[in-house]
mmCIF file of the C-alpha atoms, coordinates in Angstrom:
data_MODEL
# 
_entry.id   MODEL 
# 
loop_
_atom_site.group_PDB 
_atom_site.id 
_atom_site.type_symbol 
_atom_site.label_atom_id 
_atom_site.label_alt_id 
_atom_site.label_comp_id 
_atom_site.label_asym_id 
_atom_site.label_entity_id 
_atom_site.label_seq_id 
_atom_site.pdbx_PDB_ins_code 
_atom_site.Cartn_x 
_atom_site.Cartn_y 
_atom_site.Cartn_z 
_atom_site.occupancy 
_atom_site.B_iso_or_equiv 
_atom_site.pdbx_formal_charge 
_atom_site.auth_seq_id 
_atom_site.auth_comp_id 
_atom_site.auth_asym_id 
_atom_site.auth_atom_id 
_atom_site.pdbx_PDB_model_num 
ATOM 1   C CA . MET A 1 1   ? -47.962 136.586 -151.496 1.00 0.00 ? 1   MET A CA 1 
ATOM 2   C CA . ALA A 1 2   ? -47.584 139.907 -151.660 1.00 0.00 ? 2   ALA A CA 1 
ATOM 3   C CA . ARG A 1 3   ? -45.983 142.099 -149.156 1.00 0.00 ? 3   ARG A CA 1 
ATOM 4   C CA . LEU A 1 4   ? -47.715 143.735 -146.677 1.00 0.00 ? 4   LEU A CA 1 
ATOM 5   C CA . PRO A 1 5   ? -47.523 147.737 -146.896 1.00 0.00 ? 5   PRO A CA 1 
ATOM 6   C CA . GLU A 1 6   ? -46.410 149.544 -143.250 1.00 0.00 ? 6   GLU A CA 1 
ATOM 7   C CA . THR A 1 7   ? -50.375 151.107 -143.102 1.00 0.00 ? 7   THR A CA 1 
ATOM 8   C CA . ALA A 1 8   ? -51.635 147.598 -143.280 1.00 0.00 ? 8   ALA A CA 1 
ATOM 9   C CA . LEU A 1 9   ? -49.182 146.637 -140.021 1.00 0.00 ? 9   LEU A CA 1 
ATOM 10  C CA . TYR A 1 10  ? -51.042 149.516 -138.014 1.00 0.00 ? 10  TYR A CA 1 
ATOM 11  C CA . PRO A 1 11  ? -54.252 147.904 -137.080 1.00 0.00 ? 11  PRO A CA 1 
ATOM 12  C CA . PRO A 1 12  ? -53.481 144.475 -135.969 1.00 0.00 ? 12  PRO A CA 1 
ATOM 13  C CA . VAL A 1 13  ? -50.495 146.142 -133.580 1.00 0.00 ? 13  VAL A CA 1 
ATOM 14  C CA . LYS A 1 14  ? -52.895 149.070 -132.795 1.00 0.00 ? 14  LYS A CA 1 
ATOM 15  C CA . ALA A 1 15  ? -55.174 146.279 -131.632 1.00 0.00 ? 15  ALA A CA 1 
ATOM 16  C CA . PHE A 1 16  ? -52.501 143.893 -130.257 1.00 0.00 ? 16  PHE A CA 1 
ATOM 17  C CA . LEU A 1 17  ? -51.223 146.889 -127.858 1.00 0.00 ? 17  LEU A CA 1 
ATOM 18  C CA . GLU A 1 18  ? -54.681 147.668 -126.794 1.00 0.00 ? 18  GLU A CA 1 
ATOM 19  C CA . ALA A 1 19  ? -55.613 144.423 -125.462 1.00 0.00 ? 19  ALA A CA 1 
ATOM 20  C CA . GLN A 1 20  ? -52.648 144.987 -123.144 1.00 0.00 ? 20  GLN A CA 1 
ATOM 21  C CA . GLY A 1 21  ? -54.019 148.295 -121.608 1.00 0.00 ? 21  GLY A CA 1 
ATOM 22  C CA . TYR A 1 22  ? -52.471 150.536 -123.746 1.00 0.00 ? 22  TYR A CA 1 
ATOM 23  C CA . ALA A 1 23  ? -54.200 153.575 -125.471 1.00 0.00 ? 23  ALA A CA 1 
ATOM 24  C CA . VAL A 1 24  ? -52.575 153.566 -128.908 1.00 0.00 ? 24  VAL A CA 1 
ATOM 25  C CA . LYS A 1 25  ? -52.226 156.543 -131.668 1.00 0.00 ? 25  LYS A CA 1 
ATOM 26  C CA . GLY A 1 26  ? -50.425 156.505 -134.866 1.00 0.00 ? 26  GLY A CA 1 
ATOM 27  C CA . GLU A 1 27  ? -48.200 158.951 -136.498 1.00 0.00 ? 27  GLU A CA 1 
ATOM 28  C CA . VAL A 1 28  ? -47.455 160.813 -133.277 1.00 0.00 ? 28  VAL A CA 1 
ATOM 29  C CA . GLY A 1 29  ? -44.472 162.666 -133.600 1.00 0.00 ? 29  GLY A CA 1 
ATOM 30  C CA . PRO A 1 30  ? -41.666 160.917 -135.811 1.00 0.00 ? 30  PRO A CA 1 
ATOM 31  C CA . ALA A 1 31  ? -43.168 157.632 -134.312 1.00 0.00 ? 31  ALA A CA 1 
ATOM 32  C CA . ASP A 1 32  ? -45.286 155.434 -136.313 1.00 0.00 ? 32  ASP A CA 1 
ATOM 33  C CA . VAL A 1 33  ? -46.957 153.901 -133.447 1.00 0.00 ? 33  VAL A CA 1 
ATOM 34  C CA . VAL A 1 34  ? -47.176 155.194 -129.621 1.00 0.00 ? 34  VAL A CA 1 
ATOM 35  C CA . GLY A 1 35  ? -48.938 153.442 -126.844 1.00 0.00 ? 35  GLY A CA 1 
ATOM 36  C CA . VAL A 1 36  ? -49.486 154.860 -123.513 1.00 0.00 ? 36  VAL A CA 1 
ATOM 37  C CA . ARG A 1 37  ? -50.138 153.005 -120.093 1.00 0.00 ? 37  ARG A CA 1 
ATOM 38  C CA . GLY A 1 38  ? -50.662 154.738 -117.389 1.00 0.00 ? 38  GLY A CA 1 
ATOM 39  C CA . ALA A 1 39  ? -47.194 156.667 -115.400 1.00 0.00 ? 39  ALA A CA 1 
ATOM 40  C CA . GLU A 1 40  ? -45.427 153.886 -117.461 1.00 0.00 ? 40  GLU A CA 1 
ATOM 41  C CA . PRO A 1 41  ? -42.815 155.132 -120.161 1.00 0.00 ? 41  PRO A CA 1 
ATOM 42  C CA . PRO A 1 42  ? -44.731 155.046 -123.394 1.00 0.00 ? 42  PRO A CA 1 
ATOM 43  C CA . VAL A 1 43  ? -44.252 152.015 -125.945 1.00 0.00 ? 43  VAL A CA 1 
ATOM 44  C CA . VAL A 1 44  ? -42.952 152.779 -129.601 1.00 0.00 ? 44  VAL A CA 1 
ATOM 45  C CA . VAL A 1 45  ? -43.308 150.826 -132.508 1.00 0.00 ? 45  VAL A CA 1 
ATOM 46  C CA . GLU A 1 46  ? -41.949 151.318 -136.101 1.00 0.00 ? 46  GLU A CA 1 
ATOM 47  C CA . LEU A 1 47  ? -43.367 149.426 -138.889 1.00 0.00 ? 47  LEU A CA 1 
ATOM 48  C CA . LYS A 1 48  ? -41.940 148.331 -142.001 1.00 0.00 ? 48  LYS A CA 1 
ATOM 49  C CA . ALA A 1 49  ? -42.288 146.245 -144.984 1.00 0.00 ? 49  ALA A CA 1 
ATOM 50  C CA . ALA A 1 50  ? -39.493 144.437 -144.219 1.00 0.00 ? 50  ALA A CA 1 
ATOM 51  C CA . PHE A 1 51  ? -36.158 144.681 -142.440 1.00 0.00 ? 51  PHE A CA 1 
ATOM 52  C CA . SER A 1 52  ? -33.942 147.288 -143.370 1.00 0.00 ? 52  SER A CA 1 
ATOM 53  C CA . LEU A 1 53  ? -30.822 149.471 -141.965 1.00 0.00 ? 53  LEU A CA 1 
ATOM 54  C CA . THR A 1 54  ? -33.171 152.359 -142.092 1.00 0.00 ? 54  THR A CA 1 
ATOM 55  C CA . LEU A 1 55  ? -35.887 150.314 -139.541 1.00 0.00 ? 55  LEU A CA 1 
ATOM 56  C CA . LEU A 1 56  ? -33.019 149.906 -137.005 1.00 0.00 ? 56  LEU A CA 1 
ATOM 57  C CA . GLN A 1 57  ? -31.831 153.317 -137.843 1.00 0.00 ? 57  GLN A CA 1 
ATOM 58  C CA . GLN A 1 58  ? -35.213 154.650 -136.682 1.00 0.00 ? 58  GLN A CA 1 
ATOM 59  C CA . GLY A 1 59  ? -35.650 152.238 -133.780 1.00 0.00 ? 59  GLY A CA 1 
ATOM 60  C CA . ILE A 1 60  ? -32.492 153.584 -131.984 1.00 0.00 ? 60  ILE A CA 1 
ATOM 61  C CA . ALA A 1 61  ? -33.519 156.682 -132.718 1.00 0.00 ? 61  ALA A CA 1 
ATOM 62  C CA . ARG A 1 62  ? -36.641 156.070 -130.751 1.00 0.00 ? 62  ARG A CA 1 
ATOM 63  C CA . GLN A 1 63  ? -34.714 154.954 -127.954 1.00 0.00 ? 63  GLN A CA 1 
ATOM 64  C CA . ALA A 1 64  ? -33.881 158.697 -127.101 1.00 0.00 ? 64  ALA A CA 1 
ATOM 65  C CA . VAL A 1 65  ? -37.545 158.946 -125.360 1.00 0.00 ? 65  VAL A CA 1 
ATOM 66  C CA . THR A 1 66  ? -38.577 155.346 -124.248 1.00 0.00 ? 66  THR A CA 1 
ATOM 67  C CA . PRO A 1 67  ? -36.507 152.113 -123.808 1.00 0.00 ? 67  PRO A CA 1 
ATOM 68  C CA . HIS A 1 68  ? -39.808 150.446 -124.644 1.00 0.00 ? 68  HIS A CA 1 
ATOM 69  C CA . VAL A 1 69  ? -38.836 150.603 -128.737 1.00 0.00 ? 69  VAL A CA 1 
ATOM 70  C CA . TYR A 1 70  ? -40.665 147.783 -130.875 1.00 0.00 ? 70  TYR A CA 1 
ATOM 71  C CA . LEU A 1 71  ? -39.891 147.561 -134.854 1.00 0.00 ? 71  LEU A CA 1 
ATOM 72  C CA . GLY A 1 72  ? -42.722 146.125 -136.593 1.00 0.00 ? 72  GLY A CA 1 
ATOM 73  C CA . VAL A 1 73  ? -42.612 143.589 -139.669 1.00 0.00 ? 73  VAL A CA 1 
ATOM 74  C CA . PRO A 1 74  ? -44.464 141.196 -141.274 1.00 0.00 ? 74  PRO A CA 1 
ATOM 75  C CA . ASP A 1 75  ? -44.321 137.196 -140.676 1.00 0.00 ? 75  ASP A CA 1 
ATOM 76  C CA . PRO A 1 76  ? -41.359 136.166 -143.067 1.00 0.00 ? 76  PRO A CA 1 
ATOM 77  C CA . ALA A 1 77  ? -42.097 133.573 -145.794 1.00 0.00 ? 77  ALA A CA 1 
ATOM 78  C CA . GLY A 1 78  ? -40.477 130.617 -146.976 1.00 0.00 ? 78  GLY A CA 1 
ATOM 79  C CA . ARG A 1 79  ? -37.186 129.287 -144.971 1.00 0.00 ? 79  ARG A CA 1 
ATOM 80  C CA . ARG A 1 80  ? -34.983 132.114 -146.583 1.00 0.00 ? 80  ARG A CA 1 
ATOM 81  C CA . GLY A 1 81  ? -37.402 134.513 -144.774 1.00 0.00 ? 81  GLY A CA 1 
ATOM 82  C CA . TRP A 1 82  ? -37.474 132.814 -141.436 1.00 0.00 ? 82  TRP A CA 1 
ATOM 83  C CA . SER A 1 83  ? -33.546 132.458 -141.490 1.00 0.00 ? 83  SER A CA 1 
ATOM 84  C CA . ALA A 1 84  ? -33.311 135.962 -142.413 1.00 0.00 ? 84  ALA A CA 1 
ATOM 85  C CA . LEU A 1 85  ? -35.598 136.977 -139.366 1.00 0.00 ? 85  LEU A CA 1 
ATOM 86  C CA . LYS A 1 86  ? -33.181 134.736 -137.146 1.00 0.00 ? 86  LYS A CA 1 
ATOM 87  C CA . ALA A 1 87  ? -30.548 136.907 -137.829 1.00 0.00 ? 87  ALA A CA 1 
ATOM 88  C CA . ASN A 1 88  ? -32.298 139.695 -137.648 1.00 0.00 ? 88  ASN A CA 1 
ATOM 89  C CA . LEU A 1 89  ? -33.539 139.191 -133.912 1.00 0.00 ? 89  LEU A CA 1 
ATOM 90  C CA . LYS A 1 90  ? -29.695 138.577 -132.867 1.00 0.00 ? 90  LYS A CA 1 
ATOM 91  C CA . LEU A 1 91  ? -29.494 142.028 -134.611 1.00 0.00 ? 91  LEU A CA 1 
ATOM 92  C CA . ALA A 1 92  ? -31.796 143.648 -132.489 1.00 0.00 ? 92  ALA A CA 1 
ATOM 93  C CA . ARG A 1 93  ? -31.553 142.031 -129.201 1.00 0.00 ? 93  ARG A CA 1 
ATOM 94  C CA . ARG A 1 94  ? -27.504 143.542 -129.595 1.00 0.00 ? 94  ARG A CA 1 
ATOM 95  C CA . LEU A 1 95  ? -29.851 146.834 -130.216 1.00 0.00 ? 95  LEU A CA 1 
ATOM 96  C CA . SER A 1 96  ? -32.112 146.327 -127.112 1.00 0.00 ? 96  SER A CA 1 
ATOM 97  C CA . LEU A 1 97  ? -34.379 146.649 -129.699 1.00 0.00 ? 97  LEU A CA 1 
ATOM 98  C CA . GLY A 1 98  ? -37.532 144.472 -129.450 1.00 0.00 ? 98  GLY A CA 1 
ATOM 99  C CA . VAL A 1 99  ? -39.316 143.193 -132.451 1.00 0.00 ? 99  VAL A CA 1 
ATOM 100 C CA . LEU A 1 100 ? -43.252 142.130 -133.530 1.00 0.00 ? 100 LEU A CA 1 
ATOM 101 C CA . THR A 1 101 ? -44.464 140.431 -136.335 1.00 0.00 ? 101 THR A CA 1 
ATOM 102 C CA . VAL A 1 102 ? -47.701 140.450 -138.107 1.00 0.00 ? 102 VAL A CA 1 
ATOM 103 C CA . ARG A 1 103 ? -49.438 137.659 -140.146 1.00 0.00 ? 103 ARG A CA 1 
ATOM 104 C CA . GLY A 1 104 ? -51.068 138.701 -143.414 1.00 0.00 ? 104 GLY A CA 1 
ATOM 105 C CA . ALA A 1 105 ? -53.390 135.949 -143.578 1.00 0.00 ? 105 ALA A CA 1 
ATOM 106 C CA . ASP A 1 106 ? -55.224 137.184 -140.134 1.00 0.00 ? 106 ASP A CA 1 
ATOM 107 C CA . GLY A 1 107 ? -53.370 139.734 -138.941 1.00 0.00 ? 107 GLY A CA 1 
ATOM 108 C CA . HIS A 1 108 ? -52.230 137.975 -135.258 1.00 0.00 ? 108 HIS A CA 1 
ATOM 109 C CA . VAL A 1 109 ? -49.303 139.443 -133.791 1.00 0.00 ? 109 VAL A CA 1 
ATOM 110 C CA . THR A 1 110 ? -46.190 137.341 -132.762 1.00 0.00 ? 110 THR A CA 1 
ATOM 111 C CA . PRO A 1 111 ? -43.819 139.171 -130.019 1.00 0.00 ? 111 PRO A CA 1 
ATOM 112 C CA . ARG A 1 112 ? -40.467 137.726 -131.170 1.00 0.00 ? 112 ARG A CA 1 
ATOM 113 C CA . LEU A 1 113 ? -38.335 139.848 -129.103 1.00 0.00 ? 113 LEU A CA 1 
ATOM 114 C CA . ASP A 1 114 ? -38.584 142.343 -125.986 1.00 0.00 ? 114 ASP A CA 1 
ATOM 115 C CA . PRO A 1 115 ? -36.523 145.280 -125.352 1.00 0.00 ? 115 PRO A CA 1 
ATOM 116 C CA . GLY A 1 116 ? -33.657 145.254 -122.996 1.00 0.00 ? 116 GLY A CA 1 
ATOM 117 C CA . PRO A 1 117 ? -30.224 145.189 -122.174 1.00 0.00 ? 117 PRO A CA 1 
ATOM 118 C CA . PHE A 1 118 ? -27.727 142.912 -124.601 1.00 0.00 ? 118 PHE A CA 1 
ATOM 119 C CA . ARG A 1 119 ? -25.727 140.704 -122.372 1.00 0.00 ? 119 ARG A CA 1 
ATOM 120 C CA . PRO A 1 120 ? -23.377 139.015 -124.908 1.00 0.00 ? 120 PRO A CA 1 
ATOM 121 C CA . ARG A 1 121 ? -23.040 135.127 -124.069 1.00 0.00 ? 121 ARG A CA 1 
ATOM 122 C CA . LEU A 1 122 ? -19.191 134.206 -124.584 1.00 0.00 ? 122 LEU A CA 1 
ATOM 123 C CA . MET A 1 123 ? -18.611 130.951 -125.954 1.00 0.00 ? 123 MET A CA 1 
ATOM 124 C CA . THR A 1 124 ? -15.800 128.814 -124.871 1.00 0.00 ? 124 THR A CA 1 
ATOM 125 C CA . LYS A 1 125 ? -15.250 126.631 -128.051 1.00 0.00 ? 125 LYS A CA 1 
ATOM 126 C CA . PRO A 1 126 ? -15.399 129.017 -131.148 1.00 0.00 ? 126 PRO A CA 1 
ATOM 127 C CA . ALA A 1 127 ? -13.051 131.688 -129.075 1.00 0.00 ? 127 ALA A CA 1 
ATOM 128 C CA . GLN A 1 128 ? -10.612 128.506 -128.547 1.00 0.00 ? 128 GLN A CA 1 
ATOM 129 C CA . ARG A 1 129 ? -10.795 127.974 -131.977 1.00 0.00 ? 129 ARG A CA 1 
ATOM 130 C CA . LEU A 1 130 ? -9.711  131.490 -133.102 1.00 0.00 ? 130 LEU A CA 1 
ATOM 131 C CA . LEU A 1 131 ? -6.874  131.969 -130.795 1.00 0.00 ? 131 LEU A CA 1 
ATOM 132 C CA . ARG A 1 132 ? -5.558  128.572 -132.009 1.00 0.00 ? 132 ARG A CA 1 
ATOM 133 C CA . GLU A 1 133 ? -5.695  129.575 -135.339 1.00 0.00 ? 133 GLU A CA 1 
ATOM 134 C CA . PHE A 1 134 ? -3.704  132.878 -134.338 1.00 0.00 ? 134 PHE A CA 1 
ATOM 135 C CA . ALA A 1 135 ? -1.177  131.081 -132.730 1.00 0.00 ? 135 ALA A CA 1 
ATOM 136 C CA . ALA A 1 136 ? -0.530  128.594 -135.392 1.00 0.00 ? 136 ALA A CA 1 
ATOM 137 C CA . ARG A 1 137 ? 0.056   130.903 -138.497 1.00 0.00 ? 137 ARG A CA 1 
ATOM 138 C CA . ARG A 1 138 ? 3.352   131.704 -139.157 1.00 0.00 ? 138 ARG A CA 1 
ATOM 139 C CA . GLY A 1 139 ? 3.191   135.365 -139.960 1.00 0.00 ? 139 GLY A CA 1 
ATOM 140 C CA . ASP A 1 140 ? 0.243   137.573 -141.403 1.00 0.00 ? 140 ASP A CA 1 
ATOM 141 C CA . PRO A 1 141 ? -0.500  136.190 -144.837 1.00 0.00 ? 141 PRO A CA 1 
ATOM 142 C CA . THR A 1 142 ? -3.912  137.221 -145.439 1.00 0.00 ? 142 THR A CA 1 
ATOM 143 C CA . PRO A 1 143 ? -4.997  141.179 -145.404 1.00 0.00 ? 143 PRO A CA 1 
ATOM 144 C CA . GLY A 1 144 ? -8.222  141.506 -143.604 1.00 0.00 ? 144 GLY A CA 1 
ATOM 145 C CA . GLY A 1 145 ? -11.306 141.142 -145.744 1.00 0.00 ? 145 GLY A CA 1 
ATOM 146 C CA . ALA A 1 146 ? -9.685  138.336 -148.345 1.00 0.00 ? 146 ALA A CA 1 
ATOM 147 C CA . THR A 1 147 ? -12.456 135.856 -149.681 1.00 0.00 ? 147 THR A CA 1 
ATOM 148 C CA . ARG A 1 148 ? -11.985 132.652 -148.364 1.00 0.00 ? 148 ARG A CA 1 
ATOM 149 C CA . ASP A 1 149 ? -10.706 131.483 -151.682 1.00 0.00 ? 149 ASP A CA 1 
ATOM 150 C CA . GLY A 1 150 ? -7.692  133.840 -150.986 1.00 0.00 ? 150 GLY A CA 1 
ATOM 151 C CA . LEU A 1 151 ? -7.858  132.688 -147.089 1.00 0.00 ? 151 LEU A CA 1 
ATOM 152 C CA . VAL A 1 152 ? -4.394  131.263 -146.334 1.00 0.00 ? 152 VAL A CA 1 
ATOM 153 C CA . THR A 1 153 ? -4.632  129.297 -142.637 1.00 0.00 ? 153 THR A CA 1 
ATOM 154 C CA . ALA A 1 154 ? -2.328  127.506 -140.538 1.00 0.00 ? 154 ALA A CA 1 
ATOM 155 C CA . TYR A 1 155 ? -3.492  124.426 -142.022 1.00 0.00 ? 155 TYR A CA 1 
ATOM 156 C CA . ARG A 1 156 ? -2.214  125.657 -145.484 1.00 0.00 ? 156 ARG A CA 1 
ATOM 157 C CA . GLN A 1 157 ? 0.840   127.052 -144.674 1.00 0.00 ? 157 GLN A CA 1 
ATOM 158 C CA . ASP A 1 158 ? 1.904   123.470 -143.086 1.00 0.00 ? 158 ASP A CA 1 
ATOM 159 C CA . CYS A 1 159 ? 0.662   121.619 -146.511 1.00 0.00 ? 159 CYS A CA 1 
ATOM 160 C CA . ILE A 1 160 ? 2.939   124.288 -147.881 1.00 0.00 ? 160 ILE A CA 1 
ATOM 161 C CA . ALA A 1 161 ? 5.819   123.754 -145.910 1.00 0.00 ? 161 ALA A CA 1 
ATOM 162 C CA . ILE A 1 162 ? 5.208   119.919 -146.718 1.00 0.00 ? 162 ILE A CA 1 
ATOM 163 C CA . ALA A 1 163 ? 5.150   120.391 -150.449 1.00 0.00 ? 163 ALA A CA 1 
ATOM 164 C CA . GLY A 1 164 ? 8.296   122.460 -150.320 1.00 0.00 ? 164 GLY A CA 1 
ATOM 165 C CA . HIS A 1 165 ? 10.011  120.173 -148.485 1.00 0.00 ? 165 HIS A CA 1 
ATOM 166 C CA . LEU A 1 166 ? 8.812   117.024 -150.702 1.00 0.00 ? 166 LEU A CA 1 
ATOM 167 C CA . ARG A 1 167 ? 9.865   119.184 -153.779 1.00 0.00 ? 167 ARG A CA 1 
ATOM 168 C CA . ALA A 1 168 ? 13.068  119.885 -152.397 1.00 0.00 ? 168 ALA A CA 1 
ATOM 169 C CA . HIS A 1 169 ? 13.897  116.155 -151.701 1.00 0.00 ? 169 HIS A CA 1 
ATOM 170 C CA . GLY A 1 170 ? 11.688  113.964 -153.889 1.00 0.00 ? 170 GLY A CA 1 
ATOM 171 C CA . PRO A 1 171 ? 9.618   111.223 -152.287 1.00 0.00 ? 171 PRO A CA 1 
ATOM 172 C CA . SER A 1 172 ? 9.978   111.018 -148.532 1.00 0.00 ? 172 SER A CA 1 
ATOM 173 C CA . ARG A 1 173 ? 8.932   109.151 -145.411 1.00 0.00 ? 173 ARG A CA 1 
ATOM 174 C CA . GLY A 1 174 ? 6.248   111.041 -143.079 1.00 0.00 ? 174 GLY A CA 1 
ATOM 175 C CA . ARG A 1 175 ? 8.554   111.073 -140.152 1.00 0.00 ? 175 ARG A CA 1 
ATOM 176 C CA . ASP A 1 176 ? 11.157  112.430 -142.229 1.00 0.00 ? 176 ASP A CA 1 
ATOM 177 C CA . VAL A 1 177 ? 9.109   114.986 -143.452 1.00 0.00 ? 177 VAL A CA 1 
ATOM 178 C CA . ALA A 1 178 ? 7.682   115.879 -139.721 1.00 0.00 ? 178 ALA A CA 1 
ATOM 179 C CA . ALA A 1 179 ? 11.522  115.526 -138.737 1.00 0.00 ? 179 ALA A CA 1 
ATOM 180 C CA . ALA A 1 180 ? 12.462  118.476 -141.242 1.00 0.00 ? 180 ALA A CA 1 
ATOM 181 C CA . THR A 1 181 ? 9.418   120.831 -141.745 1.00 0.00 ? 181 THR A CA 1 
ATOM 182 C CA . GLY A 1 182 ? 8.296   120.781 -137.856 1.00 0.00 ? 182 GLY A CA 1 
ATOM 183 C CA . VAL A 1 183 ? 4.724   119.706 -138.847 1.00 0.00 ? 183 VAL A CA 1 
ATOM 184 C CA . ALA A 1 184 ? 4.161   117.232 -135.811 1.00 0.00 ? 184 ALA A CA 1 
ATOM 185 C CA . ARG A 1 185 ? 0.836   115.600 -138.328 1.00 0.00 ? 185 ARG A CA 1 
ATOM 186 C CA . ALA A 1 186 ? 2.697   115.701 -141.885 1.00 0.00 ? 186 ALA A CA 1 
ATOM 187 C CA . THR A 1 187 ? 1.973   111.583 -142.082 1.00 0.00 ? 187 THR A CA 1 
ATOM 188 C CA . THR A 1 188 ? -1.882  112.081 -141.504 1.00 0.00 ? 188 THR A CA 1 
ATOM 189 C CA . MET A 1 189 ? -1.750  115.489 -143.689 1.00 0.00 ? 189 MET A CA 1 
ATOM 190 C CA . MET A 1 190 ? -0.364  113.681 -147.122 1.00 0.00 ? 190 MET A CA 1 
ATOM 191 C CA . ARG A 1 191 ? -2.267  110.390 -146.491 1.00 0.00 ? 191 ARG A CA 1 
ATOM 192 C CA . ASP A 1 192 ? -5.734  112.801 -146.122 1.00 0.00 ? 192 ASP A CA 1 
ATOM 193 C CA . ASP A 1 193 ? -4.613  115.285 -149.333 1.00 0.00 ? 193 ASP A CA 1 
ATOM 194 C CA . HIS A 1 194 ? -7.137  117.781 -148.846 1.00 0.00 ? 194 HIS A CA 1 
ATOM 195 C CA . TYR A 1 195 ? -5.823  119.905 -151.759 1.00 0.00 ? 195 TYR A CA 1 
ATOM 196 C CA . GLY A 1 196 ? -4.712  117.428 -154.059 1.00 0.00 ? 196 GLY A CA 1 
ATOM 197 C CA . TRP A 1 197 ? -1.582  117.633 -153.591 1.00 0.00 ? 197 TRP A CA 1 
ATOM 198 C CA . PHE A 1 198 ? 0.071   114.732 -152.156 1.00 0.00 ? 198 PHE A CA 1 
ATOM 199 C CA . ARG A 1 199 ? 0.444   111.016 -153.456 1.00 0.00 ? 199 ARG A CA 1 
ATOM 200 C CA . LYS A 1 200 ? 1.301   107.692 -151.674 1.00 0.00 ? 200 LYS A CA 1 
ATOM 201 C CA . VAL A 1 201 ? 4.673   105.802 -153.420 1.00 0.00 ? 201 VAL A CA 1 
ATOM 202 C CA . SER A 1 202 ? 4.748   103.465 -150.666 1.00 0.00 ? 202 SER A CA 1 
ATOM 203 C CA . VAL A 1 203 ? 4.191   102.479 -147.351 1.00 0.00 ? 203 VAL A CA 1 
ATOM 204 C CA . GLY A 1 204 ? 4.295   105.863 -145.373 1.00 0.00 ? 204 GLY A CA 1 
ATOM 205 C CA . THR A 1 205 ? 6.240   107.578 -148.511 1.00 0.00 ? 205 THR A CA 1 
ATOM 206 C CA . TYR A 1 206 ? 4.554   110.441 -150.442 1.00 0.00 ? 206 TYR A CA 1 
ATOM 207 C CA . ALA A 1 207 ? 5.854   112.592 -153.428 1.00 0.00 ? 207 ALA A CA 1 
ATOM 208 C CA . LEU A 1 208 ? 4.040   115.845 -154.843 1.00 0.00 ? 208 LEU A CA 1 
ATOM 209 C CA . THR A 1 209 ? 1.157   115.886 -157.504 1.00 0.00 ? 209 THR A CA 1 
ATOM 210 C CA . GLU A 1 210 ? 1.381   117.767 -160.670 1.00 0.00 ? 210 GLU A CA 1 
ATOM 211 C CA . ALA A 1 211 ? -0.683  120.169 -158.805 1.00 0.00 ? 211 ALA A CA 1 
ATOM 212 C CA . GLY A 1 212 ? 1.167   120.461 -155.726 1.00 0.00 ? 212 GLY A CA 1 
ATOM 213 C CA . GLU A 1 213 ? 4.114   121.276 -157.810 1.00 0.00 ? 213 GLU A CA 1 
ATOM 214 C CA . GLY A 1 214 ? 2.674   124.143 -159.118 1.00 0.00 ? 214 GLY A CA 1 
ATOM 215 C CA . ALA A 1 215 ? 1.297   124.996 -155.355 1.00 0.00 ? 215 ALA A CA 1 
ATOM 216 C CA . THR A 1 216 ? 4.474   125.042 -154.117 1.00 0.00 ? 216 THR A CA 1 
ATOM 217 C CA . GLY A 1 217 ? 5.695   127.544 -156.101 1.00 0.00 ? 217 GLY A CA 1 
ATOM 218 C CA . ARG A 1 218 ? 2.974   129.674 -156.011 1.00 0.00 ? 218 ARG A CA 1 
ATOM 219 C CA . ASP A 1 219 ? 2.400   129.992 -152.201 1.00 0.00 ? 219 ASP A CA 1 
ATOM 220 C CA . ARG A 1 220 ? 5.711   129.407 -151.184 1.00 0.00 ? 220 ARG A CA 1 
ATOM 221 C CA . GLY A 1 221 ? 5.732   132.923 -149.568 1.00 0.00 ? 221 GLY A CA 1 
ATOM 222 C CA . PHE A 1 222 ? 2.960   132.483 -147.122 1.00 0.00 ? 222 PHE A CA 1 
ATOM 223 C CA . LEU A 1 223 ? 5.352   130.597 -145.001 1.00 0.00 ? 223 LEU A CA 1 
ATOM 224 C CA . GLN A 1 224 ? 6.493   134.428 -144.346 1.00 0.00 ? 224 GLN A CA 1 
ATOM 225 C CA . GLY A 1 225 ? 10.441  133.558 -144.461 1.00 0.00 ? 225 GLY A CA 1 
ATOM 226 C CA . ARG A 1 226 ? 9.945   129.490 -142.814 1.00 0.00 ? 226 ARG A CA 1 
ATOM 227 C CA . ASP A 1 227 ? 11.989  127.158 -144.490 1.00 0.00 ? 227 ASP A CA 1 
ATOM 228 C CA . CYS A 1 228 ? 10.499  124.454 -146.506 1.00 0.00 ? 228 CYS A CA 1 
ATOM 229 C CA . GLY A 1 229 ? 13.411  122.656 -148.155 1.00 0.00 ? 229 GLY A CA 1 
# 
């Protein structure tokens, strides 16, 4: 489906505002669309063929003259398009910008978001997970901005500690590993073997795999001074 040009968005947006009692004109000063209704603050709509940083910047600039600023874009196409719209709506909400979308087939305008002050809704569980991970980390093993492949979590640090003990002492019982390393869930972690580092040699007893031997030497520094052995 061909992308609607900005000029094709204007007629349906104009009609949408006029149906609500606004007098509407295009390209007034720096604004793409301006609607005026009585003594109310004007409504401004910035039109673009797609969401972009420029569109957001233009919307923010128009907030200097009115709190009623909308971003007008075509309806998205496909699953990825709707997913992107959902993310952009969250961003627009934080910027106190409204969003209108225009359907290409018939020009139907859908108000997706009205401008208004953003009030963040804090979620308890994500905050708790964040603080638990922060508290469980030993030192500061991963620089900010690192990729997921290079991320050293508290879980990985515990696995490194367990692997270090097994490398130093050979096959060991889970309870002995837990006591020596301070990793209370050592037995469960060796049994789950998330990284492929551990192998069961008998009931409750585990040893390192070849992969675990290599990982122990490579990752030992991430323990930030904690003794593995």
